[in-house]
C-alpha positions in Angstrom: 180.7 -183.6 -87.8 182.5 -185.6 -90.5 181.9 -187.8 -93.5 182.2 -191.0 -91.5 178.5 -191.9 -91.9 177.7 -194.7 -94.3 177.6 -193.5 -98.0 174.1 -192.5 -99.1 174.0 -195.3 -101.6 174.0 -197.7 -98.7 171.2 -196.0 -96.8 168.6 -194.7 -99.2 167.7 -198.0 -100.9 166.4 -198.4 -104.4 163.2 -196.4 -103.9 161.9 -193.5 -101.9 158.9 -191.2 -101.7 158.8 -187.5 -102.7 156.1 -185.5 -101.1 155.1 -181.9 -100.4 152.7 -183.1 -97.7 155.4 -184.7 -95.6 156.8 -181.2 -94.9 153.5 -179.6 -93.9 153.9 -177.3 -90.9 150.4 -177.3 -89.5 150.6 -178.6 -85.9 147.6 -180.8 -86.5 149.3 -182.7 -89.2 152.5 -183.6 -87.3 151.0 -186.9 -85.9 149.7 -187.9 -89.3 153.1 -187.2 -90.9 154.8 -189.3 -88.2 152.4 -192.1 -88.7 152.9 -192.0 -92.5 156.7 -192.0 -92.1 156.6 -195.1 -89.9 154.4 -196.8 -92.5 156.8 -195.8 -95.4 159.6 -197.4 -93.5 157.6 -200.6 -92.9 156.7 -200.7 -96.6 160.4 -200.8 -97.5 161.0 -197.3 -98.8 164.5 -196.2 -98.0 164.0 -192.5 -98.0 161.5 -189.7 -97.8 162.2 -186.6 -99.8 160.4 -183.4 -98.5 159.1 -181.4 -101.4 158.8 -177.6 -101.6 161.3 -175.3 -100.0 161.8 -177.5 -97.0 164.3 -177.2 -94.2 166.0 -179.5 -91.7 163.3 -178.9 -89.1 160.7 -180.4 -91.4 162.5 -183.7 -91.2 162.2 -184.1 -87.4 158.7 -185.6 -87.2 159.7 -188.3 -89.7 163.1 -189.0 -88.1 161.5 -189.2 -84.6 158.9 -191.7 -85.8 161.4 -194.1 -87.6 164.6 -195.8 -87.0 166.2 -196.4 -90.5 164.4 -194.1 -92.9 166.6 -191.5 -94.5 165.0 -188.1 -94.8 166.1 -185.4 -97.2 165.0 -181.9 -98.3 164.1 -181.7 -102.0 164.9 -179.0 -101.9 166.0 -176.3 -99.5 166.3 -173.1 -101.5 169.6 -171.3 -101.0 167.7 -168.0 -101.3 165.4 -168.8 -98.4 167.9 -169.8 -95.7 171.4 -168.4 -95.5 174.3 -170.9 -95.3 175.2 -170.2 -91.6 171.6 -170.8 -90.6 171.4 -173.9 -92.7 174.7 -175.3 -91.2 173.4 -174.8 -87.7 170.1 -176.4 -88.4 171.8 -179.4 -90.1 174.1 -179.8 -87.1 171.1 -179.9 -84.7 169.3 -182.6 -86.7 172.5 -184.6 -87.3 173.3 -184.6 -83.6 169.8 -186.0 -82.8 169.6 -188.5 -85.6 173.2 -189.2 -86.8 173.6 -190.2 -90.5 169.9 -190.1 -91.3 169.3 -186.6 -92.6 170.4 -185.3 -96.1 170.5 -181.7 -96.9 169.2 -181.3 -100.5 170.0 -177.9 -101.9 168.9 -176.0 -105.0 168.7 -172.6 -106.6 164.9 -172.6 -107.1 163.6 -170.4 -109.9 163.7 -166.8 -110.9 159.9 -166.5 -110.8 159.9 -167.9 -107.2 162.9 -166.1 -105.6 163.3 -162.3 -105.8 167.0 -162.7 -104.9 167.7 -165.0 -107.9 170.9 -163.7 -109.4 173.8 -165.7 -110.9 172.5 -168.9 -109.5 175.5 -171.1 -110.2 177.9 -168.6 -108.5 175.5 -168.2 -105.6 175.4 -172.0 -105.1 179.2 -172.3 -105.2 179.4 -169.5 -102.5 176.8 -171.3 -100.5 178.8 -174.5 -100.5 181.9 -172.6 -99.6 180.1 -171.3 -96.5 178.8 -174.8 -95.6 182.4 -176.1 -95.8 183.6 -173.3 -93.6 181.0 -174.3 -91.1 182.2 -177.9 -91.2 178.9 -179.2 -92.7 180.0 -182.5 -94.4 179.8 -182.7 -98.1 178.8 -186.4 -97.8 175.5 -185.4 -96.3 174.4 -183.0 -98.9 173.1 -183.4 -102.5 172.2 -180.9 -105.2 169.1 -180.5 -107.4 171.1 -180.5 -110.6 169.8 -180.4 -114.1 172.5 -178.9 -116.3 176.1 -180.2 -116.8 177.8 -177.5 -114.6 175.6 -178.2 -111.6 175.9 -182.0 -112.1 179.7 -181.5 -112.0 179.3 -179.5 -108.8 177.2 -182.3 -107.4 180.1 -184.7 -108.1 182.9 -182.4 -106.8 181.2 -180.7 -103.8 178.4 -183.0 -102.6 177.4 -186.6 -102.3 175.5 -186.5 -105.6 172.5 -185.2 -107.4 168.7 -185.3 -107.0 167.4 -184.1 -110.3 163.7 -183.2 -110.5 161.3 -183.6 -113.4 163.6 -185.6 -115.6 163.7 -188.6 -118.0 165.8 -191.7 -118.1 167.8 -190.1 -120.9 168.7 -187.3 -118.5 169.7 -189.9 -115.9 172.0 -191.6 -118.4 173.7 -188.2 -119.2 173.9 -187.3 -115.5 175.5 -190.7 -114.7 178.2 -190.1 -117.3 179.0 -186.7 -115.8 178.9 -187.9 -112.2 180.9 -191.1 -112.6 180.2 -194.2 -110.6 180.6 -193.1 -107.0 178.2 -190.2 -106.4 174.5 -190.8 -105.6 172.1 -190.2 -108.5 168.5 -190.1 -107.2 166.1 -188.7 -109.8 162.5 -187.8 -108.9 159.8 -189.5 -111.0 156.1 -188.9 -111.0 153.5 -191.7 -111.0 149.8 -191.6 -111.8 148.1 -194.9 -110.8 145.6 -194.9 -113.6 145.3 -197.3 -116.5 143.1 -195.0 -118.7 145.4 -193.0 -121.0 142.9 -190.0 -121.2 142.3 -189.5 -117.5 145.9 -190.3 -116.6 147.3 -187.7 -118.9 144.7 -185.2 -117.8 145.8 -185.7 -114.2 149.4 -185.4 -115.3 148.9 -182.2 -117.2 147.1 -180.6 -114.4 150.2 -181.1 -112.3 152.8 -180.4 -115.0 151.3 -177.0 -116.0 153.0 -175.1 -113.1 156.4 -176.5 -114.0 156.1 -175.6 -117.7 156.1 -171.9 -116.7 159.6 -172.3 -115.2 162.5 -171.9 -117.7 164.9 -174.1 -115.8 162.7 -177.1 -116.6 161.6 -176.2 -120.1 165.2 -175.4 -121.1 166.2 -178.8 -119.8 163.5 -180.5 -121.8 164.9 -178.7 -124.9 168.4 -179.9 -124.1 166.9 -183.4 -124.0 165.5 -183.1 -127.5 161.9 -182.0 -126.9 160.6 -179.1 -128.9 158.8 -175.8 -128.2 155.6 -177.5 -129.2 156.2 -180.2 -126.6 156.2 -177.7 -123.7 153.1 -175.7 -124.8 149.5 -176.1 -123.8 150.1 -178.3 -120.8 152.7 -180.5 -122.5 152.4 -182.9 -125.5 151.6 -186.6 -125.0 155.2 -187.3 -125.7 156.4 -185.1 -122.9 153.7 -186.2 -120.4 154.5 -189.9 -121.1 158.2 -189.2 -120.6 158.0 -187.5 -117.2 155.1 -189.5 -115.8 154.6 -193.2 -115.3 150.9 -194.3 -115.8 149.2 -197.5 -116.8 148.9 -201.0 -115.3 151.3 -202.4 -112.8 153.7 -203.9 -115.4 153.9 -200.7 -117.3 154.6 -198.5 -114.2 157.2 -201.0 -112.9 158.9 -201.0 -116.3 159.0 -197.2 -116.5 160.5 -196.9 -113.0 163.1 -199.5 -113.9 164.1 -197.5 -116.9 165.7 -195.0 -114.5 167.6 -197.7 -112.8 168.8 -199.1 -116.1 169.9 -195.6 -117.1 172.1 -195.3 -114.0 170.0 -194.2 -111.1 170.9 -195.6 -107.7 167.6 -194.5 -106.2 164.3 -193.3 -107.6 162.3 -190.8 -105.6 158.7 -191.5 -106.5 156.0 -188.8 -106.4 152.5 -190.0 -106.6 150.2 -187.6 -108.4 146.5 -188.1 -107.8 144.8 -184.9 -109.1 143.9 -184.0 -105.5 143.9 -180.2 -105.4 145.3 -180.3 -101.8 149.0 -180.7 -102.5 149.6 -181.4 -98.8 147.5 -184.6 -98.9 149.3 -187.8 -98.1 148.4 -190.5 -100.7 149.0 -193.4 -98.3 146.8 -195.9 -100.1 148.8 -195.1 -103.3 152.1 -195.5 -101.6 151.1 -198.9 -100.4 150.0 -199.9 -103.9 153.2 -198.6 -105.4 155.3 -200.5 -102.8 153.5 -203.7 -103.6 154.0 -203.4 -107.4 157.7 -202.5 -107.0 158.4 -205.2 -104.4 
């Protein structure tokens, strides 16, 4: 394996979809996932990002059902799969679908991983092991929020896939990364024009992330206050990390990331459905139409 595949900027397109449901492992969902992936490709999305602690095997139903769609993990936790296992799994998927799989890696969170110790050093060691196994740096990206991990994304990977960020973070990340690396932030969308109900839906989803210091510390670095991250998040915070409203407003919010320096925006549709594995296909169609 080598870095001879086309650079990710050339393959992921301007927009992708981020979804936990696309990594579901229940056998009965495999056909629905494949069908959804084929439709995403037809709709013009360049990439599908598999939410949760996904692994290369979760990409197979999507890759098998499509011909051009890039599929990436967002993210694979370095604490859940050791580097040698990860390298072997990457090699198998790459051999079957050359140049179409991206290994998105991250350190997860102390509250979610018992092994969580010295996360930056652990991530560096993980990348060292991947290098030793000849896993190409050009086919991996990092879930980077802070400056040090963004620098690591620049120097040891093909770029960064920051989660739960703002256009201001994207501008800072682009300055650190420079021009060449891929910058593909995730951005949440609520297709609802009513401010009250849209924000209620957003807060219901945001609450779990506000219990994780990696995210709240990043918000504080961006100029938000302790008050902004309490009680489900202030209107200011909700409006910064979610797009909601009519089509013109949502389109403008997504384009703020592009203007700030994003090469690609991974769009996560949030519906308020309690089943996080649901596939919001009607909403993906609508979002593709308004971005087209």
